[in-house]
PQR file with spaces between the fields and no chain letter, atoms N, CA, C, O and H, PARSE charges and radii, in Angstrom:
ATOM       1  N    MET     1       1.277   -1.047    0.297 -0.4000 1.5000
ATOM       2  CA   MET     1       0.019   -0.122    0.050 -0.0000 2.0000
ATOM       3  C    MET     1       0.836    1.198   -0.157  0.5500 1.7000
ATOM       4  O    MET     1       1.957    1.235    0.350 -0.5500 1.4000
ATOM       5  N    THR     2       0.419    2.198   -0.798 -0.4000 1.5000
ATOM       6  CA   THR     2       1.440    3.369   -1.114 -0.0000 2.0000
ATOM       7  C    THR     2       1.219    4.415    0.239  0.5500 1.7000
ATOM       8  O    THR     2       0.362    4.132    1.076 -0.5500 1.4000
ATOM       9  H    THR     2      -0.492    2.168   -1.210  0.4000 1.0000
ATOM      10  N    LYS     3       1.972    5.507    0.359 -0.4000 1.5000
ATOM      11  CA   LYS     3       1.651    6.344    1.593 -0.0000 2.0000
ATOM      12  C    LYS     3       0.504    7.096    1.171  0.5500 1.7000
ATOM      13  O    LYS     3      -0.150    7.480    2.140 -0.5500 1.4000
ATOM      14  H    LYS     3       2.668    5.737   -0.321  0.4000 1.0000
ATOM      15  N    GLN     4       0.040    7.434    0.077 -0.4000 1.5000
ATOM      16  CA   GLN     4      -1.272    8.124   -0.070 -0.0000 2.0000
ATOM      17  C    GLN     4      -2.545    7.311    0.304  0.5500 1.7000
ATOM      18  O    GLN     4      -3.506    7.623    1.007 -0.5500 1.4000
ATOM      19  H    GLN     4       0.572    7.122   -0.711  0.4000 1.0000
ATOM      20  N    ALA     5      -2.204    5.964   -0.507 -0.4000 1.5000
ATOM      21  CA   ALA     5      -3.285    5.258   -0.533 -0.0000 2.0000
ATOM      22  C    ALA     5      -3.791    4.550    1.397  0.5500 1.7000
ATOM      23  O    ALA     5      -4.875    4.122    1.796 -0.5500 1.4000
ATOM      24  H    ALA     5      -1.424    5.711   -1.079  0.4000 1.0000
ATOM      25  N    ALA     6      -2.688    4.688    2.011 -0.4000 1.5000
ATOM      26  CA   ALA     6      -2.753    4.811    3.556 -0.0000 2.0000
ATOM      27  C    ALA     6      -3.392    5.765    4.130  0.5500 1.7000
ATOM      28  O    ALA     6      -4.231    5.701    5.029 -0.5500 1.4000
ATOM      29  H    ALA     6      -1.808    5.035    1.687  0.4000 1.0000
ATOM      30  N    LYS     7      -2.971    6.652    3.586 -0.4000 1.5000
ATOM      31  CA   LYS     7      -3.545    8.130    4.290 -0.0000 2.0000
ATOM      32  C    LYS     7      -4.908    8.378    3.784  0.5500 1.7000
ATOM      33  O    LYS     7      -5.526    9.070    4.595 -0.5500 1.4000
ATOM      34  H    LYS     7      -2.289    6.704    2.856  0.4000 1.0000
ATOM      35  N    THR     8      -5.579    8.082    2.784 -0.4000 1.5000
ATOM      36  CA   THR     8      -7.014    7.647    1.985 -0.0000 2.0000
ATOM      37  C    THR     8      -7.672    7.051    3.080  0.5500 1.7000
ATOM      38  O    THR     8      -8.553    7.606    3.735 -0.5500 1.4000
ATOM      39  H    THR     8      -5.078    7.521    2.126  0.4000 1.0000
ATOM      40  N    LEU     9      -7.180    5.771    3.296 -0.4000 1.5000
ATOM      41  CA   LEU     9      -7.792    4.759    4.082 -0.0000 2.0000
ATOM      42  C    LEU     9      -7.840    5.172    5.601  0.5500 1.7000
ATOM      43  O    LEU     9      -8.809    4.808    6.267 -0.5500 1.4000
ATOM      44  H    LEU     9      -6.463    5.320    2.763  0.4000 1.0000
ATOM      45  N    ASP    10      -6.977    5.813    6.095 -0.4000 1.5000
ATOM      46  CA   ASP    10      -7.349    6.339    7.246 -0.0000 2.0000
ATOM      47  C    ASP    10      -8.039    7.537    7.379  0.5500 1.7000
ATOM      48  O    ASP    10      -8.521    7.794    8.482 -0.5500 1.4000
ATOM      49  H    ASP    10      -6.190    6.109    5.554  0.4000 1.0000
ATOM      50  N    GLN    11      -8.173    8.293    6.487 -0.4000 1.5000
ATOM      51  CA   GLN    11      -9.230    9.445    6.432 -0.0000 2.0000
ATOM      52  C    GLN    11     -10.833    8.474    6.465  0.5500 1.7000
ATOM      53  O    GLN    11     -11.667    8.691    7.344 -0.5500 1.4000
ATOM      54  H    GLN    11      -7.781    8.084    5.590  0.4000 1.0000
ATOM      55  N    GLN    12     -10.997    7.676    5.632 -0.4000 1.5000
ATOM      56  CA   GLN    12     -12.145    6.987    5.498 -0.0000 2.0000
ATOM      57  C    GLN    12     -12.502    6.640    6.377  0.5500 1.7000
ATOM      58  O    GLN    12     -13.705    6.796    6.587 -0.5500 1.4000
ATOM      59  H    GLN    12     -10.320    7.500    4.917  0.4000 1.0000
ATOM      60  N    LEU    13     -11.548    5.875    7.543 -0.4000 1.5000
ATOM      61  CA   LEU    13     -11.970    5.116    8.759 -0.0000 2.0000
ATOM      62  C    LEU    13     -12.264    6.224    9.481  0.5500 1.7000
ATOM      63  O    LEU    13     -13.386    6.240    9.986 -0.5500 1.4000
ATOM      64  H    LEU    13     -10.571    5.749    7.372  0.4000 1.0000
ATOM      65  N    LYS    14     -11.537    7.179    9.668 -0.4000 1.5000
ATOM      66  CA   LYS    14     -11.928    8.461   10.711 -0.0000 2.0000
ATOM      67  C    LYS    14     -13.100    9.147   10.507  0.5500 1.7000
ATOM      68  O    LYS    14     -13.522    9.886   11.397 -0.5500 1.4000
ATOM      69  H    LYS    14     -10.626    7.166    9.258  0.4000 1.0000
ATOM      70  N    GLN    15     -13.825    8.984    9.230 -0.4000 1.5000
ATOM      71  CA   GLN    15     -14.819    9.704    8.736 -0.0000 2.0000
ATOM      72  C    GLN    15     -16.087    8.709    9.138  0.5500 1.7000
ATOM      73  O    GLN    15     -17.052    9.099    9.794 -0.5500 1.4000
ATOM      74  H    GLN    15     -13.482    8.383    8.507  0.4000 1.0000
ATOM      75  N    ILE    16     -15.933    7.442    8.665 -0.4000 1.5000
ATOM      76  CA   ILE    16     -17.329    6.519    9.354 -0.0000 2.0000
ATOM      77  C    ILE    16     -16.925    6.462   10.603  0.5500 1.7000
ATOM      78  O    ILE    16     -18.053    6.471   11.097 -0.5500 1.4000
ATOM      79  H    ILE    16     -15.148    7.125    8.132  0.4000 1.0000
ATOM      80  N    ALA    17     -16.158    6.406   11.595 -0.4000 1.5000
ATOM      81  CA   ALA    17     -15.944    6.533   13.155 -0.0000 2.0000
ATOM      82  C    ALA    17     -16.745    7.804   13.623  0.5500 1.7000
ATOM      83  O    ALA    17     -17.392    7.878   14.668 -0.5500 1.4000
ATOM      84  H    ALA    17     -15.242    6.398   11.194  0.4000 1.0000
ATOM      85  N    LEU    18     -16.624    8.603   12.856 -0.4000 1.5000
ATOM      86  CA   LEU    18     -17.217    9.900   13.294 -0.0000 2.0000
ATOM      87  C    LEU    18     -18.545   10.060   12.913  0.5500 1.7000
ATOM      88  O    LEU    18     -19.262   10.538   13.792 -0.5500 1.4000
ATOM      89  H    LEU    18     -16.099    8.543   12.007  0.4000 1.0000
ATOM      90  N    ASP    19     -19.184    9.742   11.641 -0.4000 1.5000
ATOM      91  CA   ASP    19     -20.645    9.682   11.045 -0.0000 2.0000
ATOM      92  C    ASP    19     -21.267    8.562   11.874  0.5500 1.7000
ATOM      93  O    ASP    19     -22.051    8.937   12.746 -0.5500 1.4000
ATOM      94  H    ASP    19     -18.602    9.354   10.926  0.4000 1.0000
ATOM      95  N    HIS    20     -21.081    7.413   11.766 -0.4000 1.5000
ATOM      96  CA   HIS    20     -21.717    6.623   12.308 -0.0000 2.0000
ATOM      97  C    HIS    20     -21.376    5.758   13.966  0.5500 1.7000
ATOM      98  O    HIS    20     -21.943    4.788   14.469 -0.5500 1.4000
ATOM      99  H    HIS    20     -20.444    7.108   11.057  0.4000 1.0000
ATOM     100  N    LEU    21     -20.417    6.461   14.383 -0.4000 1.5000
ATOM     101  CA   LEU    21     -20.166    5.585   15.692 -0.0000 2.0000
ATOM     102  C    LEU    21     -19.945    7.175   16.725  0.5500 1.7000
ATOM     103  O    LEU    21     -19.780    7.058   17.939 -0.5500 1.4000
ATOM     104  H    LEU    21     -19.956    7.249   13.974  0.4000 1.0000
ATOM     105  N    PHE    22     -19.966    8.257   16.216 -0.4000 1.5000
ATOM     106  CA   PHE    22     -19.846    9.409   16.782 -0.0000 2.0000
ATOM     107  C    PHE    22     -18.481    9.553   17.923  0.5500 1.7000
ATOM     108  O    PHE    22     -18.518   10.034   19.056 -0.5500 1.4000
ATOM     109  H    PHE    22     -20.100    8.353   15.230  0.4000 1.0000
ATOM     110  N    ILE    23     -17.334    8.978   17.209 -0.4000 1.5000
ATOM     111  CA   ILE    23     -16.268    9.008   17.787 -0.0000 2.0000
ATOM     112  C    ILE    23     -15.490    9.444   17.382  0.5500 1.7000
ATOM     113  O    ILE    23     -15.233    9.077   16.235 -0.5500 1.4000
ATOM     114  H    ILE    23     -17.305    8.588   16.288  0.4000 1.0000
ATOM     115  N    GLU    24     -14.568   10.523   18.019 -0.4000 1.5000
ATOM     116  CA   GLU    24     -14.076   11.943   17.191 -0.0000 2.0000
ATOM     117  C    GLU    24     -12.773   11.738   16.887  0.5500 1.7000
ATOM     118  O    GLU    24     -12.233   12.622   16.222 -0.5500 1.4000
ATOM     119  H    GLU    24     -14.776   10.821   18.951  0.4000 1.0000
ATOM     120  N    THR    25     -11.964   10.555   17.285 -0.4000 1.5000
ATOM     121  CA   THR    25     -10.485   10.411   17.189 -0.0000 2.0000
ATOM     122  C    THR    25     -10.362    8.774   16.888  0.5500 1.7000
ATOM     123  O    THR    25     -11.329    8.147   17.319 -0.5500 1.4000
ATOM     124  H    THR    25     -12.403    9.837   17.825  0.4000 1.0000
ATOM     125  N    LEU    26      -9.593    8.174   16.389 -0.4000 1.5000
ATOM     126  CA   LEU    26      -9.272    6.978   16.242 -0.0000 2.0000
ATOM     127  C    LEU    26      -7.938    6.847   17.184  0.5500 1.7000
ATOM     128  O    LEU    26      -7.530    5.740   17.536 -0.5500 1.4000
ATOM     129  H    LEU    26      -8.807    8.683   16.039  0.4000 1.0000
ATOM     130  N    GLU    27      -7.370    7.924   17.518 -0.4000 1.5000
ATOM     131  CA   GLU    27      -5.874    8.047   18.026 -0.0000 2.0000
ATOM     132  C    GLU    27      -6.445    7.390   19.897  0.5500 1.7000
ATOM     133  O    GLU    27      -7.480    7.551   20.544 -0.5500 1.4000
ATOM     134  H    GLU    27      -7.701    8.823   17.232  0.4000 1.0000
ATOM     135  N    THR    28      -5.057    6.600   20.190 -0.4000 1.5000
ATOM     136  CA   THR    28      -5.373    6.159   21.289 -0.0000 2.0000
ATOM     137  C    THR    28      -4.789    7.272   22.175  0.5500 1.7000
ATOM     138  O    THR    28      -3.778    7.841   21.762 -0.5500 1.4000
ATOM     139  H    THR    28      -4.217    6.469   19.664  0.4000 1.0000
ATOM     140  N    ARG    29      -5.403    7.692   23.524 -0.4000 1.5000
ATOM     141  CA   ARG    29      -5.336    8.721   24.255 -0.0000 2.0000
ATOM     142  C    ARG    29      -4.995    8.212   25.807  0.5500 1.7000
ATOM     143  O    ARG    29      -5.107    8.950   26.786 -0.5500 1.4000
ATOM     144  H    ARG    29      -6.224    7.230   23.859  0.4000 1.0000
ATOM     145  N    HIS    30      -4.614    7.000   25.855 -0.4000 1.5000
ATOM     146  CA   HIS    30      -4.342    6.325   27.067 -0.0000 2.0000
ATOM     147  C    HIS    30      -5.327    6.855   28.418  0.5500 1.7000
ATOM     148  O    HIS    30      -5.075    7.430   29.477 -0.5500 1.4000
ATOM     149  H    HIS    30      -4.522    6.400   25.061  0.4000 1.0000
ATOM     150  N    SER    31      -6.407    6.399   27.853 -0.4000 1.5000
ATOM     151  CA   SER    31      -7.636    6.746   29.195 -0.0000 2.0000
ATOM     152  C    SER    31      -8.700    5.984   29.006  0.5500 1.7000
ATOM     153  O    SER    31      -9.288    6.292   27.968 -0.5500 1.4000
ATOM     154  H    SER    31      -6.612    5.932   26.993  0.4000 1.0000
ATOM     155  N    ASP    32      -9.090    5.283   29.477 -0.4000 1.5000
ATOM     156  CA   ASP    32     -10.281    4.404   29.514 -0.0000 2.0000
ATOM     157  C    ASP    32     -11.408    5.349   29.275  0.5500 1.7000
ATOM     158  O    ASP    32     -12.358    4.969   28.591 -0.5500 1.4000
ATOM     159  H    ASP    32      -8.612    5.033   30.320  0.4000 1.0000
ATOM     160  N    ARG    33     -11.387    6.400   29.719 -0.4000 1.5000
ATOM     161  CA   ARG    33     -12.838    7.354   29.223 -0.0000 2.0000
ATOM     162  C    ARG    33     -12.472    7.863   28.404  0.5500 1.7000
ATOM     163  O    ARG    33     -13.255    8.807   28.509 -0.5500 1.4000
ATOM     164  H    ARG    33     -10.615    6.709   30.275  0.4000 1.0000
ATOM     165  N    LEU    34     -11.695    8.195   27.274 -0.4000 1.5000
ATOM     166  CA   LEU    34     -11.481    8.436   26.000 -0.0000 2.0000
ATOM     167  C    LEU    34     -11.251    7.320   24.970  0.5500 1.7000
ATOM     168  O    LEU    34     -11.392    7.422   23.752 -0.5500 1.4000
ATOM     169  H    LEU    34     -11.059    7.428   27.189  0.4000 1.0000
ATOM     170  N    ASP    35     -10.839    6.142   25.727 -0.4000 1.5000
ATOM     171  CA   ASP    35     -10.135    5.258   24.313 -0.0000 2.0000
ATOM     172  C    ASP    35     -11.380    4.123   24.203  0.5500 1.7000
ATOM     173  O    ASP    35     -11.422    3.346   23.249 -0.5500 1.4000
ATOM     174  H    ASP    35     -10.724    6.059   26.717  0.4000 1.0000
ATOM     175  N    PHE    36     -12.406    4.109   25.298 -0.4000 1.5000
ATOM     176  CA   PHE    36     -13.221    2.965   25.162 -0.0000 2.0000
ATOM     177  C    PHE    36     -14.856    3.805   25.150  0.5500 1.7000
ATOM     178  O    PHE    36     -15.254    4.653   25.948 -0.5500 1.4000
ATOM     179  H    PHE    36     -12.372    4.740   26.073  0.4000 1.0000
ATOM     180  N    HIS    37     -15.499    3.283   24.081 -0.4000 1.5000
ATOM     181  CA   HIS    37     -16.910    3.819   23.636 -0.0000 2.0000
ATOM     182  C    HIS    37     -18.053    3.334   23.917  0.5500 1.7000
ATOM     183  O    HIS    37     -17.986    2.114   23.774 -0.5500 1.4000
ATOM     184  H    HIS    37     -15.175    2.594   23.433  0.4000 1.0000
ATOM     185  N    GLU    38     -19.067    3.656   24.243 -0.4000 1.5000
ATOM     186  CA   GLU    38     -20.227    2.573   24.346 -0.0000 2.0000
ATOM     187  C    GLU    38     -20.903    2.587   23.275  0.5500 1.7000
ATOM     188  O    GLU    38     -21.316    3.745   23.233 -0.5500 1.4000
ATOM     189  H    GLU    38     -19.121    4.648   24.359  0.4000 1.0000
ATOM     190  N    VAL    39     -21.366    1.945   22.194 -0.4000 1.5000
ATOM     191  CA   VAL    39     -21.833    2.054   20.778 -0.0000 2.0000
ATOM     192  C    VAL    39     -22.748    1.189   20.694  0.5500 1.7000
ATOM     193  O    VAL    39     -22.673    0.084   21.232 -0.5500 1.4000
ATOM     194  H    VAL    39     -21.031    1.004   22.228  0.4000 1.0000
ATOM     195  N    SER    40     -23.982    1.697   19.822 -0.4000 1.5000
ATOM     196  CA   SER    40     -25.038    0.724   19.964 -0.0000 2.0000
ATOM     197  C    SER    40     -25.073   -0.152   18.890  0.5500 1.7000
ATOM     198  O    SER    40     -24.257    0.174   18.027 -0.5500 1.4000
ATOM     199  H    SER    40     -24.043    2.594   19.385  0.4000 1.0000
ATOM     200  N    VAL    41     -25.769   -1.223   18.603 -0.4000 1.5000
ATOM     201  CA   VAL    41     -25.544   -2.173   17.585 -0.0000 2.0000
ATOM     202  C    VAL    41     -25.766   -1.606   16.166  0.5500 1.7000
ATOM     203  O    VAL    41     -25.130   -1.772   15.125 -0.5500 1.4000
ATOM     204  H    VAL    41     -26.432   -1.487   19.304  0.4000 1.0000
ATOM     205  N    TRP    42     -26.813   -0.919   16.439 -0.4000 1.5000
ATOM     206  CA   TRP    42     -27.241   -0.357   15.078 -0.0000 2.0000
ATOM     207  C    TRP    42     -26.162    0.805   14.357  0.5500 1.7000
ATOM     208  O    TRP    42     -26.136    0.937   13.133 -0.5500 1.4000
ATOM     209  H    TRP    42     -27.330   -0.784   17.285  0.4000 1.0000
ATOM     210  N    GLY    43     -25.415    1.501   15.135 -0.4000 1.5000
ATOM     211  CA   GLY    43     -24.398    2.228   15.075 -0.0000 2.0000
ATOM     212  C    GLY    43     -23.234    1.351   14.323  0.5500 1.7000
ATOM     213  O    GLY    43     -22.659    1.721   13.299 -0.5500 1.4000
ATOM     214  H    GLY    43     -25.437    1.395   16.129  0.4000 1.0000
ATOM     215  N    ILE    44     -23.036    0.336   14.898 -0.4000 1.5000
ATOM     216  CA   ILE    44     -21.873   -0.834   14.475 -0.0000 2.0000
ATOM     217  C    ILE    44     -22.288   -1.142   12.909  0.5500 1.7000
ATOM     218  O    ILE    44     -21.738   -0.705   11.899 -0.5500 1.4000
ATOM     219  H    ILE    44     -23.503    0.036   15.729  0.4000 1.0000
ATOM     220  N    LYS    45     -23.200   -1.851   12.989 -0.4000 1.5000
ATOM     221  CA   LYS    45     -23.869   -2.242   11.538 -0.0000 2.0000
ATOM     222  C    LYS    45     -23.877   -0.905   10.448  0.5500 1.7000
ATOM     223  O    LYS    45     -23.552   -1.048    9.269 -0.5500 1.4000
ATOM     224  H    LYS    45     -23.647   -2.206   13.810  0.4000 1.0000
ATOM     225  N    SER    46     -24.183    0.053   10.872 -0.4000 1.5000
ATOM     226  CA   SER    46     -24.065    1.489    9.739 -0.0000 2.0000
ATOM     227  C    SER    46     -22.896    1.478    9.629  0.5500 1.7000
ATOM     228  O    SER    46     -22.473    1.451    8.474 -0.5500 1.4000
ATOM     229  H    SER    46     -24.447    0.169   11.830  0.4000 1.0000
ATOM     230  N    ALA    47     -22.021    1.491   10.616 -0.4000 1.5000
ATOM     231  CA   ALA    47     -20.309    1.526   10.153 -0.0000 2.0000
ATOM     232  C    ALA    47     -19.809    0.495    9.381  0.5500 1.7000
ATOM     233  O    ALA    47     -19.156    0.638    8.348 -0.5500 1.4000
ATOM     234  H    ALA    47     -22.364    1.514   11.555  0.4000 1.0000
ATOM     235  N    LEU    48     -20.163   -0.666    9.961 -0.4000 1.5000
ATOM     236  CA   LEU    48     -19.765   -1.704    8.943 -0.0000 2.0000
ATOM     237  C    LEU    48     -20.155   -1.513    7.298  0.5500 1.7000
ATOM     238  O    LEU    48     -19.374   -1.543    6.347 -0.5500 1.4000
ATOM     239  H    LEU    48     -20.693   -0.782   10.800  0.4000 1.0000
ATOM     240  N    LEU    49     -21.432   -1.333    7.287 -0.4000 1.5000
ATOM     241  CA   LEU    49     -22.104   -1.207    5.693 -0.0000 2.0000
ATOM     242  C    LEU    49     -21.381    0.213    5.233  0.5500 1.7000
ATOM     243  O    LEU    49     -21.213    0.446    4.036 -0.5500 1.4000
ATOM     244  H    LEU    49     -22.066   -1.309    8.060  0.4000 1.0000
ATOM     245  N    ALA    50     -21.101    0.836    5.921 -0.4000 1.5000
ATOM     246  CA   ALA    50     -20.080    2.212    5.259 -0.0000 2.0000
ATOM     247  C    ALA    50     -18.976    1.608    4.838  0.5500 1.7000
ATOM     248  O    ALA    50     -18.691    1.839    3.663 -0.5500 1.4000
ATOM     249  H    ALA    50     -21.238    0.646    6.893  0.4000 1.0000
ATOM     250  N    ALA    51     -18.122    0.766    5.546 -0.4000 1.5000
ATOM     251  CA   ALA    51     -16.936    0.455    5.281 -0.0000 2.0000
ATOM     252  C    ALA    51     -16.848   -0.647    4.246  0.5500 1.7000
ATOM     253  O    ALA    51     -15.782   -0.855    3.666 -0.5500 1.4000
ATOM     254  H    ALA    51     -18.353    0.577    6.500  0.4000 1.0000
ATOM     255  N    TYR    52     -17.997   -1.400    3.984 -0.4000 1.5000
ATOM     256  CA   TYR    52     -18.175   -2.485    3.301 -0.0000 2.0000
ATOM     257  C    TYR    52     -18.406   -1.697    1.603  0.5500 1.7000
ATOM     258  O    TYR    52     -18.098   -2.137    0.495 -0.5500 1.4000
ATOM     259  H    TYR    52     -18.863   -1.231    4.455  0.4000 1.0000
ATOM     260  N    GLU    53     -18.973   -0.581    1.944 -0.4000 1.5000
ATOM     261  CA   GLU    53     -19.533    0.037    0.854 -0.0000 2.0000
ATOM     262  C    GLU    53     -18.210    0.802    0.193  0.5500 1.7000
ATOM     263  O    GLU    53     -18.064    0.841   -1.029 -0.5500 1.4000
ATOM     264  H    GLU    53     -19.223   -0.224    2.844  0.4000 1.0000
ATOM     265  N    ALA    54     -17.279    1.394    1.098 -0.4000 1.5000
ATOM     266  CA   ALA    54     -16.290    2.232    0.772 -0.0000 2.0000
ATOM     267  C    ALA    54     -15.210    1.290   -0.096  0.5500 1.7000
ATOM     268  O    ALA    54     -14.552    1.616   -1.084 -0.5500 1.4000
ATOM     269  H    ALA    54     -17.398    1.362    2.090  0.4000 1.0000
ATOM     270  N    GLY    55     -15.258   -0.163    0.709 -0.4000 1.5000
ATOM     271  CA   GLY    55     -14.232   -1.007   -0.261 -0.0000 2.0000
ATOM     272  C    GLY    55     -14.755   -1.489   -1.518  0.5500 1.7000
ATOM     273  O    GLY    55     -13.945   -1.665   -2.429 -0.5500 1.4000
ATOM     274  H    GLY    55     -15.792   -0.428    1.512  0.4000 1.0000
ATOM     275  N    ARG    56     -16.264   -1.786   -1.760 -0.4000 1.5000
ATOM     276  CA   ARG    56     -16.638   -1.760   -2.981 -0.0000 2.0000
ATOM     277  C    ARG    56     -16.201   -0.650   -4.003  0.5500 1.7000
ATOM     278  O    ARG    56     -15.547   -0.880   -5.020 -0.5500 1.4000
ATOM     279  H    ARG    56     -16.921   -1.643   -1.020  0.4000 1.0000
ATOM     280  N    GLN    57     -16.601    0.454   -3.642 -0.4000 1.5000
ATOM     281  CA   GLN    57     -16.199    1.608   -4.305 -0.0000 2.0000
ATOM     282  C    GLN    57     -14.520    1.450   -4.864  0.5500 1.7000
ATOM     283  O    GLN    57     -14.172    1.553   -6.041 -0.5500 1.4000
ATOM     284  H    GLN    57     -17.132    0.641   -2.816  0.4000 1.0000
ATOM     285  N    ALA    58     -13.710    1.205   -3.814 -0.4000 1.5000
ATOM     286  CA   ALA    58     -12.146    1.238   -4.211 -0.0000 2.0000
ATOM     287  C    ALA    58     -11.962    0.039   -5.023  0.5500 1.7000
ATOM     288  O    ALA    58     -10.886   -0.075   -5.610 -0.5500 1.4000
ATOM     289  H    ALA    58     -13.993    1.122   -2.859  0.4000 1.0000
ATOM     290  N    ALA    59     -12.883   -0.910   -5.152 -0.4000 1.5000
ATOM     291  CA   ALA    59     -12.583   -2.127   -5.870 -0.0000 2.0000
ATOM     292  C    ALA    59     -12.902   -1.738   -7.175  0.5500 1.7000
ATOM     293  O    ALA    59     -12.153   -2.228   -8.019 -0.5500 1.4000
ATOM     294  H    ALA    59     -13.757   -0.816   -4.676  0.4000 1.0000
ATOM     295  N    LYS    60     -13.927   -0.889   -7.666 -0.4000 1.5000
ATOM     296  CA   LYS    60     -14.144   -0.543   -8.774 -0.0000 2.0000
ATOM     297  C    LYS    60     -13.484    0.373   -9.634  0.5500 1.7000
ATOM     298  O    LYS    60     -13.544    0.495  -10.858 -0.5500 1.4000
ATOM     299  H    LYS    60     -14.535   -0.491   -6.979  0.4000 1.0000
ATOM     300  N    GLN    61     -12.762    1.074   -8.659 -0.4000 1.5000
ATOM     301  CA   GLN    61     -11.655    2.045   -9.248 -0.0000 2.0000
ATOM     302  C    GLN    61     -10.623    1.430   -9.725  0.5500 1.7000
ATOM     303  O    GLN    61      -9.984    1.963  -10.633 -0.5500 1.4000
ATOM     304  H    GLN    61     -12.714    0.974   -7.665  0.4000 1.0000
ATOM     305  N    ASP    62     -10.222    0.084   -9.169 -0.4000 1.5000
ATOM     306  CA   ASP    62      -8.893   -0.442   -9.437 -0.0000 2.0000
ATOM     307  C    ASP    62      -9.359   -1.319  -10.696  0.5500 1.7000
ATOM     308  O    ASP    62      -8.538   -1.998  -11.313 -0.5500 1.4000
ATOM     309  H    ASP    62     -10.741   -0.349   -8.431  0.4000 1.0000
């Protein structure tokens, strides 16, 4: 994976986490209060579907 592809993937993951799980950052902050989140099952399902669709779109581009 190129540096640009890794950066794009990281940005997509951050956006999915924010949009579907309401998690502001995926960076480790060494605090249970900040690093562990209570997430609904429908939020997880929504995030997984978004990630799947992003993968499908990426496969079409290649």
